[in-house]
SEDO-628851 format. One record per residue: z, y, x of N, C-alpha, C in turn; residue in three letters; residue number from 0. Coordinates in steps of 0.2 Angstrom, whole numbers, m for minus. Layout:
BEGIN
Z;Y;X;Z;Y;X;Z;Y;X;ALA;NUM
...
END
This chain:
BEGIN
92;82;m95;90;75;m96;82;75;m97;MET;0
79;70;m95;71;70;m96;69;63;m99;GLU;1
65;63;m104;61;57;m107;54;57;m104;ILE;2
53;51;m100;47;50;m97;43;44;m101;ARG;3
37;45;m103;34;40;m107;27;39;m103;ILE;4
26;32;m101;20;30;m98;17;25;m103;THR;5
10;26;m104;7;22;m109;0;20;m106;LYS;6
m1;13;m106;m8;11;m104;m10;6;m109;THR;7
m16;3;m108;m18;m2;m112;m14;m8;m112;GLU;8
m10;m10;m107;m7;m16;m106;1;m15;m107;LYS;9
3;m9;m106;11;m8;m107;13;m1;m110;TYR;10
19;m1;m112;22;5;m114;29;6;m111;LEU;11
30;11;m107;36;12;m103;39;18;m105;LYS;12
46;18;m108;49;24;m110;56;24;m105;VAL;13
56;30;m101;62;30;m97;66;36;m99;GLU;14
73;35;m99;78;41;m100;81;42;m93;LYS;15
79;48;m91;82;50;m84;87;56;m85;ILE;16
93;55;m82;98;60;m82;101;60;m75;ALA;17
96;61;m70;98;61;m63;104;66;m61;LYS;18
102;72;m63;107;77;m61;114;76;m64;LYS;19
114;75;m71;120;74;m75;124;68;m72;GLU;20
120;63;m71;124;57;m69;127;57;m62;LEU;21
123;60;m57;125;61;m50;131;66;m50;ILE;22
131;71;m54;137;76;m54;143;72;m57;LEU;23
142;68;m62;148;65;m65;151;60;m60;ARG;24
146;56;m56;148;51;m51;152;55;m46;ILE;25
150;60;m43;153;64;m38;160;66;m41;ILE;26
161;69;m47;167;72;m49;172;66;m50;ILE;27
169;60;m53;174;55;m54;177;52;m47;PHE;28
172;51;m42;175;48;m36;179;53;m32;PHE;29
178;60;m33;182;65;m30;189;65;m33;LEU;30
190;64;m39;196;63;m43;200;57;m40;ILE;31
196;51;m40;199;45;m38;202;46;m30;ILE;32
197;49;m26;199;50;m19;205;54;m18;LEU;33
206;59;m23;212;64;m22;218;60;m24;TYR;34
218;56;m29;224;53;m31;226;47;m26;PHE;35
220;44;m23;222;39;m18;225;42;m12;PHE;36
222;47;m10;225;51;m4;232;53;m5;ILE;37
233;56;m11;240;59;m13;245;53;m13;HIS;38
243;47;m16;247;42;m17;249;38;m10;SER;39
244;38;m6;244;35;0;249;39;5;TYR;40
249;45;5;254;49;8;261;48;6;ARG;41
262;47;0;268;46;m3;271;39;m3;LYS;42
267;34;m4;269;27;m5;267;23;1;TYR;43
262;25;5;259;21;11;255;15;8;GLY;44
255;10;12;251;4;11;251;1;4;LYS;45
257;2;1;257;m1;m6;252;2;m11;ILE;46
249;8;m9;244;11;m13;238;6;m13;THR;47
236;3;m8;230;m1;m7;231;m7;m12;ILE;48
236;m10;m12;237;m16;m16;237;m14;m24;GLY;49
240;m8;m25;240;m5;m32;233;m3;m34;PHE;50
229;m1;m30;223;1;m31;218;m5;m33;ALA;51
219;m10;m29;215;m16;m31;218;m19;m38;LEU;52
224;m19;m39;227;m21;m45;224;m18;m51;PHE;53
223;m11;m51;221;m7;m57;213;m6;m56;ILE;54
210;m9;m52;202;m8;m51;199;m9;m57;SER;55
200;m14;m61;197;m15;m68;198;m9;m73;PRO;56
203;m6;m72;205;0;m77;201;6;m74;VAL;57
200;6;m68;196;12;m65;189;11;m66;VAL;58
186;5;m66;179;4;m68;178;5;m75;VAL;59
183;4;m80;182;5;m87;182;13;m88;SER;60
186;16;m84;186;24;m85;179;26;m82;PHE;61
177;23;m77;170;26;m74;165;25;m79;TYR;62
165;19;m82;160;18;m87;160;22;m93;LEU;63
166;24;m95;167;29;m101;165;36;m99;ALA;64
166;37;m93;164;44;m90;157;45;m89;PHE;65
153;40;m88;146;41;m87;141;37;m92;ILE;66
145;35;m97;141;30;m102;135;34;m106;ILE;67
135;40;m106;130;44;m110;124;45;m105;LYS;68
125;44;m98;120;47;m94;117;41;m89;TYR;69
117;35;m91;114;30;m86;106;31;m86;PRO;70
103;28;m81;96;27;m81;94;21;m86;TYR;71
89;23;m90;87;18;m95;80;17;m96;GLU;72
77;11;m96;70;9;m97;69;5;m103;VAL;73
64;6;m107;62;2;m112;55;0;m110;LEU;74
53;m6;m109;46;m8;m107;44;m13;m112;LEU;75
38;m12;m115;34;m17;m119;28;m19;m116;ILE;76
28;m25;m114;22;m28;m110;22;m36;m111;LYS;77
16;m38;m112;15;m45;m112;19;m49;m118;ASN;78
19;m45;m123;23;m48;m129;30;m48;m128;ARG;79
33;m45;m123;40;m44;m122;42;m37;m122;LYS;80
49;m37;m124;52;m30;m124;58;m31;m119;ILE;81
57;m27;m114;62;m27;m108;66;m21;m108;ILE;82
73;m22;m109;77;m16;m108;81;m16;m102;ARG;83
81;m11;m98;84;m11;m92;89;m5;m91;TYR;84
95;m6;m89;100;0;m88;103;0;m81;VAL;85
103;5;m78;107;6;m72;112;11;m72;SER;86
118;9;m71;124;14;m71;125;18;m66;LEU;87
120;17;m61;119;23;m56;112;25;m57;PHE;88
109;28;m52;102;30;m54;97;25;m51;TYR;89
93;23;m55;88;18;m53;91;11;m51;ARG;90
87;7;m49;89;0;m47;92;0;m41;TYR;91
98;m3;m40;102;m4;m34;102;m11;m32;LEU;92
99;m13;m27;99;m20;m24;106;m22;m22;ARG;93
109;m17;m19;116;m19;m16;122;m19;m21;TRP;94
120;m18;m27;126;m17;m32;123;m19;m38;CYS;95
122;m26;m39;118;m28;m45;123;m28;m51;LYS;96
130;m28;m50;134;m28;m56;133;m21;m60;ILE;97
130;m16;m57;129;m10;m61;122;m10;m64;PHE;98
118;m15;m64;111;m16;m67;111;m21;m72;ASN;99
108;m19;m78;108;m24;m83;101;m25;m86;PHE;100
98;m31;m87;92;m32;m89;92;m37;m95;LEU;101
88;m35;m100;88;m40;m106;80;m40;m108;LYS;102
78;m46;m110;71;m47;m112;71;m50;m119;THR;103
67;m48;m123;66;m50;m130;59;m52;m131;TYR;104
57;m56;m136;51;m57;m138;49;m52;m144;ASN;105
43;m50;m143;41;m45;m148;41;m48;m155;ILE;106
39;m54;m156;39;m58;m162;46;m58;m166;ASP;107
51;m57;m162;58;m57;m164;60;m51;m167;ASP;108
56;m45;m166;58;m39;m168;57;m38;m175;LEU;109
62;m35;m179;61;m34;m186;59;m27;m187;GLU;110
63;m22;m184;61;m15;m185;64;m11;m179;ASN;111
61;m5;m178;64;0;m173;65;7;m177;ILE;112
71;10;m176;72;16;m179;77;20;m175;TYR;113
79;26;m177;84;30;m174;89;32;m179;PHE;114
95;33;m177;101;35;m181;105;40;m177;LYS;115
109;43;m181;114;48;m178;120;44;m174;ASN;116
122;46;m168;128;43;m165;134;47;m169;THR;117
140;44;m167;146;48;m170;150;50;m164;THR;118
154;55;m165;158;58;m160;165;58;m163;GLU;119
170;56;m159;177;56;m162;181;62;m159;ILE;120
184;67;m163;187;72;m161;195;72;m163;PHE;121
199;73;m158;206;73;m159;209;80;m160;VAL;122
211;82;m166;213;88;m167;219;88;m173;ASN;123
225;86;m171;230;85;m175;229;78;m179;LYS;124
223;77;m182;222;70;m184;215;68;m181;ILE;125
214;62;m181;207;59;m178;202;60;m184;ILE;126
196;63;m182;191;64;m186;184;61;m183;LYS;127
180;58;m187;174;55;m184;168;59;m188;ARG;128
165;62;m184;159;66;m186;153;64;m184;ASN;129
147;65;m187;141;64;m185;139;69;m179;GLU;130
136;67;m174;134;71;m169;127;73;m170;SER;131
124;79;m166;117;81;m167;113;76;m163;PRO;132
116;71;m160;112;67;m155;110;60;m159;TYR;133
105;57;m156;103;50;m159;102;45;m154;HIS;134
101;39;m156;101;33;m152;95;29;m155;LYS;135
91;26;m151;86;21;m154;89;14;m155;ILE;136
87;11;m161;90;5;m162;84;0;m163;HIS;137
85;m6;m160;80;m11;m160;84;m17;m164;LEU;138
81;m18;m170;85;m23;m175;80;m29;m175;ARG;139
83;m35;m174;79;m42;m173;81;m46;m179;PHE;140
76;m51;m180;76;m55;m186;83;m59;m187;LYS;141
86;m60;m181;93;m64;m182;98;m59;m183;ASP;142
97;m53;m185;101;m48;m187;105;m45;m181;LYS;143
104;m47;m175;107;m43;m169;103;m37;m168;SER;144
105;m33;m164;102;m27;m162;104;m25;m155;TYR;145
99;m20;m152;101;m17;m146;99;m10;m146;ASP;146
102;m6;m142;101;1;m142;98;4;m136;GLY;147
95;10;m137;91;13;m131;92;20;m132;PHE;148
94;24;m126;94;31;m126;100;34;m129;GLY;149
106;34;m126;112;37;m129;111;45;m128;VAL;150
113;49;m133;112;56;m133;105;59;m133;LYS;151
101;56;m137;94;59;m137;94;64;m142;LEU;152
90;70;m141;89;75;m146;85;72;m152;LYS;153
85;76;m157;82;74;m163;74;73;m162;ASP;154
71;78;m159;64;77;m158;62;72;m154;LYS;155
66;71;m148;64;65;m143;65;59;m147;ASP;156
70;58;m151;71;51;m154;65;50;m159;ALA;157
63;55;m163;57;54;m167;51;52;m164;LYS;158
50;56;m158;43;55;m155;43;48;m152;ASP;159
49;46;m149;49;39;m146;48;34;m151;ILE;160
51;34;m157;50;29;m162;43;29;m164;VAL;161
40;35;m165;33;35;m167;28;32;m162;LEU;162
29;34;m156;25;31;m151;26;23;m150;ILE;163
32;21;m150;33;14;m150;30;10;m156;ILE;164
31;12;m162;28;9;m168;21;9;m167;ASN;165
18;14;m165;11;15;m165;8;10;m160;LYS;166
12;9;m154;10;4;m149;10;m3;m151;PHE;167
15;m4;m155;17;m11;m158;12;m13;m163;LEU;168
8;m9;m166;3;m10;m171;m2;m16;m169;GLU;169
m4;m15;m163;m9;m20;m160;m6;m27;m160;LYS;170
1;m28;m160;4;m34;m160;5;m37;m167;TYR;171
4;m33;m172;5;m35;m178;m1;m38;m181;LYS;172
m7;m37;m178;m13;m40;m180;m13;m47;m178;LYS;173
m17;m51;m182;m18;m58;m181;m20;m59;m174;GLU;174
m17;m64;m170;m19;m65;m163;m25;m69;m163;ALA;175
m30;m67;m158;m36;m70;m158;m36;m76;m153;LYS;176
m38;m82;m154;m38;m87;m150;m44;m87;m146;ILE;177
m43;m87;m139;m49;m87;m135;m52;m94;m134;LYS;178
m58;m96;m136;m61;m102;m135;m65;m103;m129;ARG;179
m64;m107;m125;m68;m107;m119;m74;m111;m120;PHE;180
m80;m109;m117;m86;m113;m117;m85;m118;m112;THR;181
m90;m123;m113;m90;m129;m108;m91;m127;m101;LEU;182
m95;m122;m100;m96;m119;m93;m90;m116;m90;VAL;183
m86;m112;m95;m80;m108;m92;m75;m114;m90;GLU;184
m74;m119;m95;m69;m124;m93;m71;m128;m87;LYS;185
m77;m129;m86;m80;m133;m80;m78;m128;m73;GLU;186
m79;m122;m74;m78;m117;m68;m70;m117;m67;ASN;187
m66;m117;m72;m59;m117;m71;m57;m124;m68;LEU;188
m59;m129;m70;m58;m136;m67;m60;m136;m59;ILE;189
m66;m133;m58;m68;m132;m51;m63;m128;m47;GLU;190
m60;m123;m49;m56;m119;m46;m49;m123;m44;LYS;191
m47;m128;m48;m41;m131;m47;m43;m138;m43;TYR;192
m49;m139;m41;m51;m144;m37;m53;m142;m30;ASN;193
m52;m135;m29;m54;m132;m23;m49;m133;m18;SER;194
m50;m132;m11;m44;m133;m6;m38;m129;m8;PRO;195
m32;m131;m5;m26;m129;m7;m25;m121;m6;ILE;196
m27;m119;0;m26;m112;2;m30;m108;m3;ASP;197
m36;m110;m5;m40;m106;m9;m37;m106;m16;ARG;198
m34;m111;m18;m31;m111;m25;m24;m106;m24;ARG;199
m21;m107;m19;m15;m102;m18;m17;m95;m18;TYR;200
m22;m93;m15;m24;m86;m15;m27;m84;m22;ASN;201
m30;m89;m26;m32;m87;m32;m26;m86;m37;TYR;202
m21;m90;m37;m15;m89;m41;m12;m83;m39;ILE;203
m11;m81;m33;m7;m75;m31;m11;m69;m34;LEU;204
m18;m69;m33;m21;m63;m36;m21;m63;m43;ASN;205
m21;m69;m46;m21;m69;m54;m14;m66;m56;LYS;206
m9;m68;m53;m2;m65;m55;m2;m57;m54;ILE;207
m5;m55;m49;m5;m48;m48;m10;m44;m53;ILE;208
m15;m47;m55;m20;m45;m60;m17;m45;m67;ASP;209
m14;m50;m69;m11;m51;m75;m4;m48;m76;GLU;210
m1;m47;m70;6;m45;m70;11;m49;m75;GLU;211
9;m56;m75;14;m61;m78;13;m67;m74;VAL;212
18;m72;m75;17;m78;m72;20;m83;m76;LEU;213
19;m90;m74;22;m95;m78;26;m100;m73;PHE;214
32;m102;m74;36;m105;m70;39;m111;m73;ILE;215
39;m117;m70;42;m123;m72;46;m127;m67;ALA;216
51;m130;m69;56;m134;m64;53;m141;m63;LYS;217
52;m143;m57;50;m150;m55;54;m153;m49;LYS;218
58;m158;m51;62;m161;m45;65;m156;m41;ASP;219
69;m152;m44;73;m147;m40;69;m141;m37;ASN;220
62;m142;m38;58;m137;m35;55;m133;m41;ASN;221
50;m128;m40;47;m124;m45;39;m125;m44;TYR;222
36;m125;m50;29;m124;m50;28;m117;m53;ILE;223
24;m114;m49;22;m107;m51;14;m106;m52;ILE;224
13;m103;m58;6;m102;m60;5;m95;m63;ASN;225
m1;m92;m62;m2;m86;m65;m8;m86;m70;GLY;226
m11;m91;m71;m17;m92;m75;m16;m95;m82;ASP;227
m16;m90;m86;m14;m92;m93;m19;m96;m97;SER;228
m26;m95;m95;m31;m100;m97;m30;m107;m95;GLU;229
m28;m108;m89;m27;m115;m86;m21;m118;m90;ALA;230
m16;m114;m91;m10;m117;m94;m12;m119;m101;ILE;231
m16;m115;m105;m18;m117;m112;m23;m123;m112;LYS;232
m28;m123;m107;m34;m127;m108;m34;m133;m104;ASP;233
m31;m133;m98;m32;m139;m94;m27;m144;m96;LEU;234
m29;m151;m96;m25;m156;m98;m19;m157;m94;GLU;235
m20;m156;m87;m15;m157;m82;m8;m154;m84;VAL;236
m9;m148;m87;m3;m144;m89;0;m145;m96;PHE;237
m3;m149;m100;m1;m150;m107;7;m152;m107;LYS;238
9;m157;m102;16;m159;m103;21;m156;m98;ASN;239
19;m150;m95;23;m146;m91;26;m140;m95;ILE;240
32;m140;m95;36;m135;m99;36;m128;m96;ASN;241
31;m124;m96;31;m118;m92;34;m112;m96;PHE;242
38;m108;m93;41;m102;m96;37;m96;m93;GLU;243
35;m92;m98;31;m86;m96;36;m80;m95;GLU;244
35;m77;m89;39;m72;m87;35;m66;m84;ILE;245
37;m60;m86;34;m54;m84;35;m53;m76;ASP;246
30;m51;m73;31;m51;m65;37;m47;m63;PHE;247
38;m41;m66;44;m37;m65;50;m40;m66;TYR;248
51;m44;m71;57;m48;m72;58;m53;m67;VAL;249
53;m57;m66;53;m62;m60;55;m59;m54;PHE;250
52;m53;m52;54;m50;m45;61;m49;m45;TYR;251
64;m46;m51;71;m45;m51;76;m51;m51;VAL;252
74;m56;m55;78;m62;m56;77;m67;m51;ASN;253
72;m67;m47;71;m73;m42;69;m70;m35;TYR;254
64;m66;m35;62;m64;m28;67;m59;m25;LEU;255
71;m56;m28;76;m51;m25;83;m54;m24;SER;256
83;m61;m26;90;m64;m25;90;m69;m20;LYS;257
95;m68;m16;96;m72;m10;96;m79;m11;LYS;258
100;m81;m16;100;m89;m18;94;m92;m19;GLU;259
88;m89;m20;82;m92;m21;77;m92;m15;TYR;260
79;m89;m10;75;m88;m4;72;m94;m1;GLU;261
76;m99;m1;74;m106;2;72;m111;m3;ASP;262
72;m109;m9;69;m114;m15;62;m115;m14;LYS;263
60;m121;m14;53;m123;m14;49;m122;m20;LYS;264
43;m120;m19;38;m119;m25;32;m122;m23;VAL;265
28;m124;m29;21;m127;m28;17;m122;m32;LEU;266
12;m119;m28;8;m114;m31;1;m117;m31;VAL;267
m3;m116;m36;m10;m119;m37;m9;m126;m38;GLY;268
m4;m129;m41;m3;m136;m43;m9;m138;m47;TYR;269
m12;m144;m46;m17;m147;m50;m16;m154;m53;ASN;270
m9;m156;m53;m7;m162;m55;m7;m167;m49;GLY;271
m10;m165;m43;m9;m170;m38;m6;m166;m32;VAL;272
m8;m160;m30;m4;m157;m25;m5;m149;m26;ASP;273
m2;m145;m22;m2;m138;m23;1;m135;m16;GLY;274
0;m129;m15;3;m126;m9;11;m125;m9;LYS;275
14;m129;m5;21;m129;m5;24;m124;0;GLU;276
28;m119;m3;31;m113;1;38;m112;m1;VAL;277
41;m108;3;48;m106;0;47;m100;m4;THR;278
52;m98;m8;52;m92;m12;51;m86;m8;MET;279
54;m86;m2;54;m80;2;47;m79;5;SER;280
43;m85;6;36;m85;9;32;m82;3;LYS;281
33;m85;m3;29;m83;m9;30;m75;m10;PHE;282
36;m73;m9;37;m65;m10;33;m62;m4;LYS;283
33;m64;2;30;m61;7;22;m60;6;GLU;284
20;m66;4;12;m66;3;10;m62;m3;ASP;285
14;m62;m8;12;m58;m14;13;m51;m13;ILE;286
18;m49;m9;19;m42;m7;13;m40;m2;ASN;287
11;m44;2;5;m42;7;m1;m41;3;GLU;288
m3;m45;m2;m9;m43;m6;m8;m37;m10;ILE;289
m2;m36;m13;m1;m29;m17;m1;m23;m12;ARG;290
1;m24;m6;1;m18;m1;m6;m17;1;ASP;291
m10;m22;2;m17;m22;4;m21;m18;m1;SER;292
m20;m20;m8;m23;m17;m13;m21;m9;m14;ARG;293
m15;m8;m12;m13;m1;m13;m16;3;m7;SER;294
m17;0;m1;m20;3;5;m28;5;3;THR;295
m31;0;0;m38;0;m2;m39;6;m7;PHE;296
m34;6;m12;m35;12;m17;m35;19;m14;LYS;297
m31;19;m8;m30;26;m5;m36;27;m1;LYS;298
END
């Protein structure tokens, strides 16, 4: 099992990777299931298929219990959000979303973060519950709820992760500084939103990629998408629009990767009068094109 920590000025990413252990357990589990299915099919015939479908929830429960200590886990702290992602296979599976779990919390709602021993139950004549040598990271929130990260962590790994996270969170504990625009800056911003639609569209796409965050609001069964936090705060036209701030990674998973949103209409670069109207799939295509071009340029 590997703990991989990526830290930049903008975000902290902690990954728990148990690829070998997870793949080995998945193979063993499905070989066992395959053996029992073939054995039963030879003995009982087609009735086995119906029985297999009937007990599939039980099989899934056993699968989860078998691999529960070795999923791929990510804890991402970015844009004042805590994002916890778990895949019960290795990494993100587009074709099997039922095995992917994503939760997002506000950093302001976090009360504390700590690690504690997990427990193991041993059955030896009588049931005993003993402390194990492994730990789990606990995130406790102000509403008394909590979430966990990293089942079966070694003592040193758990301590290091908690220290690194707490140190990274220190900058969020400081008093937030409010950026006050000068008159010239505000006039420049207004000018950008009065420019031609295509120019506004490209400006917002690049802003989203730069900031790695976007703002989304519902309007007449369509969506308004923006990536300009200064405009959202300071331009009068957006004062009465209820924007939701979303991390770009979360938006990509929850909207751009889902088929039901492909044909949804979005307004990008909206200025109170008009904006570039495209489908969600077109928006995804254009934003991916800019991201790819930037990657090519860097190479």
